[in-house]
C-alpha positions as CSV (number, residue, x, y, z in Angstrom):
1,M,35.0,35.1,2.4
2,N,34.6,32.1,4.5
3,H,31.1,32.7,5.7
4,G,29.8,29.1,6.3
5,P,26.3,27.7,5.7
6,R,23.8,28.9,8.3
7,R,22.1,25.9,10.1
8,E,18.7,25.3,10.9
9,G,17.0,26.8,14.0
10,G,18.3,30.3,13.5
11,A,16.8,33.2,11.8
12,P,18.5,34.8,9.0
13,R,20.6,37.7,9.9
14,F,20.9,40.7,7.7
15,A,24.8,39.5,7.1
16,D,23.0,36.6,5.6
17,L,20.9,38.1,3.3
18,L,23.9,40.2,1.8
19,F,26.1,37.3,1.5
20,A,23.2,35.5,-0.4
21,L,22.5,38.3,-2.5
22,G,26.4,38.8,-3.2
23,C,26.5,35.2,-4.4
24,A,23.6,35.3,-6.6
25,L,25.1,38.5,-8.3
26,R,28.2,36.7,-9.1
27,L,26.6,33.4,-9.6
28,R,28.6,31.7,-6.9
29,C,27.5,29.0,-4.6
30,P,25.2,30.4,-1.6
31,Q,26.8,28.2,0.8
32,C,30.6,28.7,0.4
33,G,30.5,31.6,-2.1
34,R,33.4,30.0,-4.3
35,G,31.9,27.5,-6.4
36,S,30.5,28.5,-9.7
37,L,26.9,27.7,-10.5
38,F,27.3,27.1,-14.3
39,K,29.6,25.4,-16.3
40,G,31.0,28.4,-18.3
41,R,30.4,32.0,-18.9
42,R,28.2,31.7,-22.0
43,S,26.8,28.1,-20.9
44,F,23.3,27.8,-19.5
45,A,24.3,24.2,-18.3
46,M,24.5,24.1,-14.4
47,H,26.9,22.0,-12.3
48,D,25.0,19.4,-10.2
49,R,26.8,20.3,-7.2
50,C,29.3,23.1,-6.1
51,L,32.6,22.1,-7.1
52,V,34.2,23.5,-3.8
53,C,31.9,22.5,-1.0
54,G,29.9,20.0,-2.7
55,L,26.2,21.5,-2.2
56,K,23.7,20.1,-4.1
57,W,21.8,22.8,-6.1
58,D,18.6,20.8,-7.0
59,R,16.4,19.8,-4.1
60,G,13.8,17.9,-6.0
61,N,11.4,17.6,-8.9
62,G,10.1,21.0,-10.0
63,Y,12.8,23.0,-7.9
64,Y,13.4,25.5,-10.5
65,I,10.0,26.4,-11.2
66,G,10.1,29.4,-9.2
67,A,13.2,30.7,-10.6
68,L,11.4,30.3,-14.1
69,A,8.3,32.2,-12.7
70,L,10.6,34.9,-11.0
71,N,12.4,35.1,-14.3
72,L,9.1,35.7,-16.4
73,V,7.6,38.3,-14.0
74,L,10.6,40.2,-13.9
75,T,11.7,40.4,-17.3
76,E,8.1,41.0,-18.8
77,T,7.6,43.7,-16.5
78,L,10.8,45.3,-17.8
79,A,9.9,44.4,-21.4
80,T,6.5,46.0,-20.9
81,A,8.0,49.2,-19.4
82,A,10.3,49.2,-22.5
83,W,7.5,48.9,-25.1
84,L,4.6,50.3,-23.4
85,P,5.6,54.0,-23.7
86,L,6.6,53.7,-27.3
87,A,3.1,52.0,-28.0
88,L,1.3,55.1,-26.5
89,D,3.5,57.4,-28.8
90,R,1.7,57.8,-31.8
91,S,4.8,59.4,-33.5
92,I,6.7,56.2,-33.4
93,P,6.2,53.9,-36.3
94,L,4.5,50.7,-35.3
95,N,7.0,48.5,-36.8
96,T,9.7,49.8,-34.2
97,V,7.2,49.2,-31.6
98,Y,6.7,45.6,-32.6
99,F,10.5,45.2,-33.0
100,V,11.3,46.6,-29.4
101,G,8.3,44.7,-27.8
102,L,9.2,41.4,-29.4
103,G,12.8,41.9,-28.9
104,A,12.5,42.7,-25.3
105,S,10.1,40.0,-24.6
106,V,12.1,37.4,-26.2
107,G,15.6,38.7,-25.3
108,L,15.2,39.6,-21.4
109,P,14.1,36.2,-20.3
110,I,17.1,34.5,-22.0
111,L,19.4,37.3,-20.4
112,G,17.7,36.8,-16.9
113,F,17.9,33.0,-16.8
114,K,21.0,32.7,-15.1
115,P,20.7,35.7,-12.7
116,T,17.1,34.5,-11.6
117,R,18.2,31.0,-11.3
118,A,21.0,32.2,-9.1
119,L,18.6,34.3,-7.2
120,W,16.4,31.4,-6.5
121,I,19.1,29.1,-5.2
122,A,20.5,31.9,-2.9
123,I,17.0,32.9,-1.5
124,D,16.3,29.0,-1.1
125,R,19.3,28.3,0.9
126,L,18.7,31.3,3.0
127,L,15.2,30.6,4.1
128,N,15.8,26.9,4.1
129,P,19.3,26.3,5.0
130,V,21.4,22.8,4.9
131,A,20.4,20.8,7.8
C-alpha cells in the first residue's frame, strides 16, 4: 500500500488513522507501511530508521516514555481484570491467585512491549507528521 506521509498543515483523515493503526498492528513503519520497526520477530531491539523510507523513529530524549506508560496502563489493567475475580472467589486457592496475578503482572508488559511501542510511534506520526 503506497500511502505516503501526511504532511504538516492538514488534519488527519479517517484513512490516515486506519493506516497508522494497521501499521502499528503489523509492527511496520507508519510512514511507508513496509519497513519493519524491530530487528527480528523475537528481538526487542529496534532499527534506528525505517529500512525502506529512512524515517527516524526516535524524536529525542525520553521519546518512548509515552509508550512505556501506555504499556503499563493497558497491561496492568488486563492483569487486574484477570486476577481480581480469582481473588474475590474464596473457593480458589490463594497460591493460584498469586501465580496468576504475578504471571499476568510480569508477563503482559513483556508481551505488550512491541505493540505499544509501535502504537506510540504510529500515533505520534499521525498527530505530529513529518515536516
